[in-house]
C-alpha positions as CSV (number, residue, x, y, z in Angstrom):
1,X,0.3,0.2,0.0
2,X,1.1,3.6,-0.8
3,X,1.8,5.5,2.2
4,X,3.4,8.8,1.4
5,X,4.3,10.8,-1.4
6,X,8.0,11.0,-0.3
7,X,10.1,13.2,-2.7
8,X,10.4,15.3,-6.1
9,X,13.8,14.3,-7.7
10,X,15.5,16.9,-9.8
11,X,18.5,16.2,-12.1
12,X,21.1,19.1,-11.5
13,X,23.5,20.7,-13.7
14,X,25.5,21.8,-10.5
15,X,24.6,20.1,-7.4
16,X,26.2,22.8,-4.8
17,X,24.4,25.5,-6.9
18,X,21.2,23.5,-6.3
19,X,21.6,23.0,-2.9
20,X,22.3,26.7,-2.2
21,X,19.2,27.4,-4.1
22,X,16.8,25.1,-2.2
23,X,18.5,25.3,1.2
24,X,19.9,28.7,1.0
25,X,17.5,30.9,-0.7
26,X,14.1,29.0,-0.3
27,X,15.1,28.2,3.4
28,X,15.1,24.2,3.3
29,X,16.9,22.2,5.4
30,X,19.6,19.4,4.1
31,X,18.7,16.1,6.1
32,X,20.4,13.7,4.0
33,X,23.4,13.2,1.5
34,X,25.1,10.4,-0.1
35,X,26.2,8.8,-3.2
36,X,26.4,5.8,-5.4
37,X,29.9,5.2,-7.0
38,X,28.8,2.6,-9.2
39,X,26.7,4.8,-11.3
40,X,28.4,8.2,-10.5
41,X,25.4,9.5,-8.4
42,X,25.4,11.9,-5.8
43,X,22.5,13.1,-4.3
44,X,21.0,15.6,-1.4
45,X,17.6,15.6,0.3
46,X,16.2,19.0,1.1
47,X,13.3,19.1,3.3
48,X,11.3,21.9,2.1
49,X,7.3,22.8,3.2
50,X,6.9,19.4,4.6
51,X,8.3,17.4,1.6
52,X,11.5,16.4,0.0
53,X,13.4,17.8,-3.0
54,X,15.6,15.2,-3.9
55,X,18.7,16.8,-5.9
56,X,20.5,14.5,-8.3
57,X,23.8,14.8,-10.2
58,X,24.6,12.2,-12.3
59,X,26.4,13.3,-15.5
60,X,26.6,10.2,-17.5
61,X,22.7,10.5,-18.0
62,X,22.3,13.8,-19.1
63,X,22.1,12.8,-22.8
64,X,19.0,10.7,-22.0
65,X,17.4,12.2,-19.0
66,X,17.6,16.0,-19.3
67,X,18.1,18.5,-16.4
68,X,15.0,19.1,-14.4
69,X,12.3,17.2,-12.7
70,X,13.2,13.4,-13.2
71,X,10.6,11.7,-11.1
72,X,8.4,11.6,-8.0
73,X,8.9,9.0,-5.4
74,X,6.1,7.3,-3.4
75,X,6.6,5.3,-0.1
76,X,4.9,1.6,0.1
77,X,4.9,-0.7,2.9
78,X,5.4,-3.7,-0.1
79,X,7.2,-2.6,-3.0
80,X,7.2,-6.0,-4.5
81,X,3.5,-6.7,-4.0
82,X,2.4,-2.8,-5.4
83,X,4.7,-3.1,-8.2
84,X,3.2,-6.5,-9.1
85,X,0.0,-5.3,-9.0
86,X,0.6,-2.2,-11.2
87,X,2.2,-4.4,-13.9
88,X,-0.9,-6.5,-13.7
89,X,-2.9,-3.4,-14.5
90,X,-1.3,-3.0,-17.4
91,X,1.3,-0.2,-16.4
92,X,5.1,0.1,-18.0
93,X,7.9,-1.1,-15.8
94,X,11.3,0.8,-16.1
95,X,13.2,-1.3,-13.4
96,X,11.9,-4.2,-11.3
97,X,12.1,-4.1,-7.5
98,X,15.8,-4.2,-6.2
99,X,17.9,-3.1,-3.3
100,X,18.5,0.7,-3.6
101,X,21.7,2.1,-4.7
102,X,22.1,3.9,-1.5
103,X,21.6,0.7,0.3
104,X,18.5,2.2,1.9
105,X,15.7,0.0,1.2
106,X,14.1,-1.5,-1.9
107,X,13.0,0.6,-4.9
108,X,11.2,0.0,-8.3
109,X,10.7,2.3,-11.3
110,X,7.6,2.6,-13.6
111,X,6.1,5.0,-16.4
112,X,2.4,6.5,-15.8
113,X,0.5,6.2,-18.8
114,X,1.6,9.6,-19.9
115,X,5.3,8.9,-19.7
116,X,5.9,10.5,-16.2
117,X,8.7,8.5,-14.5
118,X,7.7,7.1,-10.9
119,X,9.3,5.4,-8.1
120,X,8.1,3.2,-5.6
121,X,10.3,2.9,-2.4
122,X,10.1,0.7,0.6
123,X,12.5,1.9,3.6
124,X,11.9,3.7,6.9
125,X,14.1,6.8,6.5
126,X,14.3,9.6,5.8
127,X,10.8,10.9,6.5
128,X,9.6,14.4,7.0
129,X,10.5,16.1,10.3
130,X,7.5,18.4,11.1
131,X,9.6,20.5,13.5
132,X,11.5,21.5,10.3
133,X,10.2,24.8,9.2
134,X,10.8,27.4,6.4
135,X,10.1,31.0,6.8
136,X,9.8,31.3,3.0
137,X,8.1,28.2,1.8
138,X,5.2,27.1,4.1
139,X,4.2,24.0,2.0
140,X,4.3,22.2,-1.2
141,X,1.3,23.2,-2.9
142,X,1.0,21.0,-5.6
143,X,3.2,19.0,-8.1
144,X,2.0,19.4,-12.0
145,X,1.9,16.4,-14.0
146,X,1.3,16.0,-17.7
147,X,-1.5,13.9,-18.4
148,X,-2.8,14.2,-21.8
149,X,-4.5,10.9,-21.1
150,X,-6.1,12.3,-18.3
151,X,-8.4,8.9,-17.8
152,X,-5.3,6.9,-17.9
153,X,-3.6,9.2,-15.4
154,X,-6.7,8.7,-12.8
155,X,-6.4,4.8,-13.3
156,X,-2.7,5.0,-12.5
157,X,-2.6,7.4,-9.5
158,X,-6.1,6.9,-8.1
159,X,-6.9,3.3,-8.9
160,X,-3.4,1.9,-9.0
161,X,-1.7,3.9,-6.2
162,X,-4.5,4.7,-4.1
163,X,-4.5,8.5,-4.2
164,X,-7.9,10.3,-3.4
165,X,-9.6,12.2,-6.5
166,X,-10.0,15.5,-5.4
167,X,-11.9,17.1,-7.9
168,X,-11.7,18.0,-11.8
169,X,-11.8,21.3,-13.3
170,X,-13.1,21.5,-17.0
171,X,-11.7,24.3,-18.8
172,X,-14.6,26.3,-20.5
173,X,-15.2,26.3,-24.1
174,X,-12.5,23.3,-24.6
175,X,-11.9,19.7,-24.2
176,X,-9.4,20.2,-21.7
177,X,-9.7,19.6,-17.8
178,X,-7.4,19.6,-14.7
179,X,-7.6,16.8,-12.3
180,X,-6.5,16.7,-8.8
181,X,-5.4,13.7,-6.7
182,X,-3.7,13.5,-3.2
183,X,-2.5,11.7,-0.4
184,X,-2.9,13.4,3.0
185,X,-1.5,17.3,2.2
186,X,0.4,16.4,-0.9
187,X,-1.5,16.9,-4.5
188,X,-0.7,16.4,-7.9
189,X,-2.3,18.4,-10.6
190,X,-2.9,16.5,-13.8
191,X,-2.7,18.5,-16.7
192,X,-5.0,17.3,-19.9
193,X,-3.6,19.9,-22.1
194,X,-0.6,20.7,-24.3
195,X,2.5,18.6,-25.1
196,X,5.6,18.5,-22.9
197,X,8.7,20.0,-24.0
198,X,11.2,17.2,-25.1
199,X,11.0,14.7,-22.2
200,X,9.5,16.9,-19.6
201,X,6.7,15.3,-17.9
202,X,6.5,17.9,-14.9
203,X,5.3,21.1,-16.0
204,X,5.8,23.1,-12.4
205,X,6.2,22.5,-8.8
206,X,3.9,24.9,-6.6
207,X,5.2,26.3,-3.5
208,X,2.9,27.9,-1.1
209,X,4.2,31.5,0.7
210,X,2.9,33.9,3.2
211,X,3.9,36.9,1.6
212,X,4.6,36.8,-2.2
213,X,6.6,40.1,-2.2
214,X,8.7,39.4,0.7
215,X,9.4,35.5,-0.7
216,X,10.5,36.9,-4.1
217,X,12.7,39.7,-2.2
218,X,14.6,36.8,-0.1
219,X,15.0,34.3,-3.0
220,X,16.5,37.2,-5.2
221,X,15.2,35.7,-8.3
222,X,13.3,37.6,-10.8
223,X,9.7,36.4,-11.7
224,X,9.0,35.3,-15.2
225,X,7.2,37.5,-17.6
226,X,3.4,38.1,-17.0
227,X,3.8,37.5,-13.1
228,X,3.1,38.3,-10.6
229,X,-0.5,38.0,-11.4
230,X,-4.0,36.8,-9.5
231,X,-4.5,33.3,-9.2
232,X,-7.2,32.0,-11.3
233,X,-8.4,29.3,-8.7
234,X,-9.4,31.8,-6.2
235,X,-8.0,34.9,-4.0
236,X,-4.6,35.4,-4.1
237,X,-1.7,35.9,-6.1
238,X,1.4,33.8,-8.0
239,X,4.8,34.3,-9.7
240,X,6.8,31.7,-11.5
241,X,10.6,31.5,-11.1
242,X,13.2,29.1,-12.4
243,X,15.5,27.1,-10.3
244,X,19.0,26.5,-11.6
245,X,18.1,23.6,-13.7
246,X,15.1,25.2,-15.4
247,X,12.2,23.8,-13.4
248,X,9.4,26.1,-13.3
249,X,8.5,27.0,-9.4
250,X,5.1,28.6,-9.0
251,X,5.1,30.7,-5.9
252,X,1.5,31.0,-4.4
253,X,0.3,33.5,-1.8
254,X,-3.2,32.3,-0.8
255,X,-5.4,31.1,2.0
């Protein structure tokens, strides 16, 4: 059974630069570092807004897996059983269950119906520490996932992984929609429109902030053109910024 949306993994150009951005500018806390020498991987876990950003540096995969969000990782209490059930449901495997390269637990990878890379993890640590808070980022509001096949995405995340279907918003005068699924306070925003740029499957990460202007000043990054702007989903404002790897971050100020 899936018990937690554990992390958002980002392939980085410069690991030190990315740690400085997420831990230094955004106010996250480094909770775990390590490496897997066999594949030239170095990783850093930053706790931010009640979740983990997993920063990865693995130069040899740059040609096949571009910089940016690489996958999302879910904790399970039985990786072999959950992986087998998803395979029986017809979903695509990327890596069979095996001991994690870090030596911490077991892991498996598969694709959702729209090509997004998803990791299943069975391990005890690390888990988010509720005593770790940031003055800048209050919470990870949601993770956007490309889902041109929205029904397929619901079959995978709702029926396969057991996330709760929160709501669907149909876009007026179009055939497009936004679907929302969640597990506890963690939410995925499924986008049924547009085509991913290259291999990108995760359009943005939305971060909740208390005061948008103060957050932009603290982070010291200029917002993207057209932002800040009012939220379309209700009262509040948002601004888009880019992390050092080109990942779009939405800073959202709302109740």
